[in-house]
N, C-alpha and C positions, 0 to 999 in steps of 0.2 A: 761366672757368666762367661769367661773368656773361653770356656769349652764350647759354647754355643757358636761363637764366631769361628773356631777352629773346625767344628763339625760342618757347618754350612760351607766354608771356604774349601774344605777337603772335597765335599761333594760337588761343588761347582767347578773346582779344577779337574776332578775326575771326569766331569761331563765335557770340559774343554779337551782333555786328552783323547776322549772318544771321538771328537770331531776331527782330530788330526789326519787319521787315515784317508777320510774323504777329500779333506783339504789338499793332502799330498798327491792323491790319485788324479785331482783335476790339475794341479800345478804341473805334474809330470806327464800331463796330456795323455793318460791312460783312459780316463773317463772325461766327459764333458758335463757342464752344469745341467744340460737338458736331460741327462740320464737320470736326474733326481725324479722325474715324473713317475715312472714305474715304481721306484721305491716309495714315493709318497703314497701311491694308490695302495701299495702292500701295507703300508704303516696304518693308512686311514681305514681300510676295509677288512683288515685281518688283525694287525697287532693291537691297535687301540680298543676294538671292540672286546678282543679276549682279555686284555688288561682290565678293561672296566668290569667285565663279568667276574674275573678272578678276584679283583679287589672287593667287589660288591658281596661276593659268596663269603669272604673272610670276616666281613663285619657282622657283629651280634646286633642285628636290627631290633631296636626296642622303640617303645612309643615315643620316649624322649628324643632318640635319633631321628625318627621320622618327622617329629616336630622341628627339629633342628634342620633338616633337609628344607622343610617349608620355609623357615626364618631365612636361611642362606639364599634360597631361590628368590625370595622377596627382596633381600638386600641387593642382589645382583641386578634384578629388575629396576629397582630404584636408582642404582648406580648407572646403568646404561641410559636411562631417560634424563638423569641429571647431567651425565657427561655430554649427552646429544646437545643439550641447550648451552651448556658451559663451554663446549668446545668451539661454539660459534665466535664469541668475542676473543677466544684465545688464538683464533687463526685469522684475525682480521688483517694480517700482513699479506695473505693470499688473496688477490683479486680475482684470479681465474678460478672458475667454478670447480673444475676437476682437480686441480691442485689443492684447493681448499678442501674438498671432499676427502682426499687421500690423507691429508694431514689430520683431518678430524678422526677418521677411521683409525689412524696409527696412534692417536693419543688415547682412543677409547678402548681398543680391543688387545688383549694379551695372547701370547703363545702358549696357551694351556695344553692343547694337545701334543705339541712336540716337545715342550719343556716343563710346563708346570706340573702336569700329572706324573711324568717320569721322576721329576725333582721330589714331589711330595712323597712318592713311593719310596724312593731313596732314603730320605731323611726321616720319615714318620713310620714307614712300614706299610707292607701291602694291605693288612686288614685294619688300618687305623681309621679313626673317625675323621681325622684331618683329610686323608686322601679321599674319603667318601664325599666330603664337602667340596673339595677342589674339583672332583668329577662332576657334581652338581652345578658348580659355578660354570664349568667348561660347556655343559649341556646348555644352560640358559643363555650364555653369550654366543653360542654357536647358532642358536634360534634367531638372535638379533643380527648376527653377521651375515646370515643368508637372506635377511629381509632389509633391515635398516641400513646395515653395513653396505650391502651391495647397491643399494639405492644412492647412498652417500658417494660412492666412487663412480657409478654410471650416470647418475643425475636422472635416471629414467625409471619410473615406478614399475614399468612393464618387465624390468629384469628380476624383480622380486620373485623368489621361487619358494612357495610355501610347500611345494612337493619335496624339495630338497631338505626342508626342515623336518618334515614328518619321516622322511626316509634316512635321517641322519643315523650313520652308524653307531655313534656313541649313544644316542638316545635310545635306540633299539637294543643296544647291549646292556645299558643300565636298567631298563625295564625287564629284560630277560635275567639279568643278575639278581634283581630284587625277588622276582618270581621263583627262581631257583633257590634263593636264600630261604624264603618262607616255605618252600616245598621240603627242603632238606631237614627242616625242624621236625617234620612228620615222618619222611620217608627214610632220612639219614643215607642218601645214595653216595655222598662223598666219602663215607666210611666203609660202606659195602662194596662200592666200586671205585676205589681211589685212582684208577686210571682216568676217569673223566676230569678230576681236578688235575692231574698230570698234564693231560692233553691241553686243558685250557691254560695252564701255567706256560707250558712250552711256548705257545704262541704270543702270550703276554710278555714273556721275558724278551721278546726281540724289539720292543718299543724303544728302550733307552739306547742301545747301541745304534739301531737303525735311524732314529730320529737325529741323533748327533752326527752321524755319517752324512745324512742329507744336509744338515746345516753346514758341516765342513765343506761339503762340495760346492754349496752356494757361496760360502766365503772365499773358496778357491778362485772362483770367476769374477771376483770384484777387486779392482786395485785399490789398496788401503789408502793411498795418499788422496785419491778422489773422494773416498768415503768420509774422511776426516777433515776435508776443507769446507764443508757446508755447515754454516752456523745453524741452519734450520734443523739439521740432524741432531745437533746438541740441544737444541730448544725442545724439540719434540721428545727426545730422550729423557731430558730433565723433567718434563711433566709426566711422562709415562712411568718412569722407574723411581722417582723421589716424590714430587709434589702431590700427584694424585693419590698414590698409595699411602702417604704419610697422613693426609688429611682424611682419608676414609677410614684407616685403621686407628687413627686418633679418636674419631667419632665412635667407633665401635668399642674402644677401650673404655671411654667415658660412660657408655650405656652399660658396659660390663660391670663397672664399679657400683652402679645404682640397681642394676637388674642382672646379676650373674646368671640367673635362671633362663633369661631370654637370649643372651649372647655369652657363650661360655668361652673358655680358653682355646679349645680345639677350633672353634669357629673363627676366632681371631687370626690364628696362625694359618688356617686354611685360606682366609681372606687375603693375608699377606702374600701367600703363593699365588693365588688365583688372580690377584689385581696387580701384583707387583713384578710380574714378568715383562719381558720386552715385547715389542709389537708383534701381533699375530702375522704369520707368514702368509695367511691368505690375503694380506693386502696386495702382495705382488701377483698372485693368482687372479684375483678379481680385476686387478688393473690391466692384466693381459687380456683377460676375457672380454671386458667392457670398454676398451680403449680409454683406460684411465691414465693417471700420471705414474707410469712404470718406474721411471728413473728414481723419483723420490720415494716411491714405495719401497724400492730396494734399498736405498739409502737409510731410510728410517728403520726399516726392519733389521738389516744386518748392523747398522750402527748401534742401535739400542740393545741388540743382542750381545755385541762385544762390550759395551759399557755395563751390562748387567752382571759381569763378572766381578766388578767392584761394588755395585750398589746392592746386590742380593745378600752377600754375607755381612756387610756393615749394617743394613737396615735389620736383618734378621737378628743379629747381636743386640742391637738397641731395643728391639722389640722383647727380646728375652729379659733384658734389664728392667723393663717397665711391667711387663705382665707377671 
């Protein structure tokens, strides 16, 4: 089982190494942190959709896997609502409404787009069931981030955007991927015209290096001393990276022991990646847009990201010992 720890540690360290160029470019003043905006748009509207399509195309969709998609979606919905209510007593120390909202958001939502999906692809493979489940978790949480999450940060129901949910690039890409997957079973276009798959894969392959470059650039603009002097950052990170995923995965493992057909091993590992990642980077974006607590959003996001270098390999190793 030590191999599991080494495997995840190597992948996490590789991701850290991919963030170094972006970090150095900002520290050397060749680029500025605000230059991440167009790169993030490229990642969100080009890289991620093609990665989702590519990954969905490679999965052999069966009735069992479609049922699994429904189960993992239901678990994600239950998780969001449970965390919405549980995060209120967990953030009692924050009296100011917007600071409380940002803290709740950062405890609830994970960085699946920039870190979870690329990491799942690297560890489990592009056509794996685990990756497909992580994508589903990302889609469902995205829906709640643009509705419930925006409301938590802004404090204003008018900022909720159903349109952005329906036009989510990842959601649209997943539906296209499923349609193409089912179509390919009859037409076999991926074999007859391999250039289609090659085209999709080229764009999907930019996700990991681009997402980590963006992260490195953001880290380059924040003084580390200031980041690690906030006890609230450690508190949020402990909940986000350890307490919440351990409790959730523990419950799923118990169900798996009695009903392995309902919750399988692939679903458990997918949930670990989907719910055990650091805070979603959208916390800083939403705080900027809706006059939220930007300072703490940056602290929680980047702090939890750095600490996840330790938490992800260790928890993955422990999970491999149990499952």
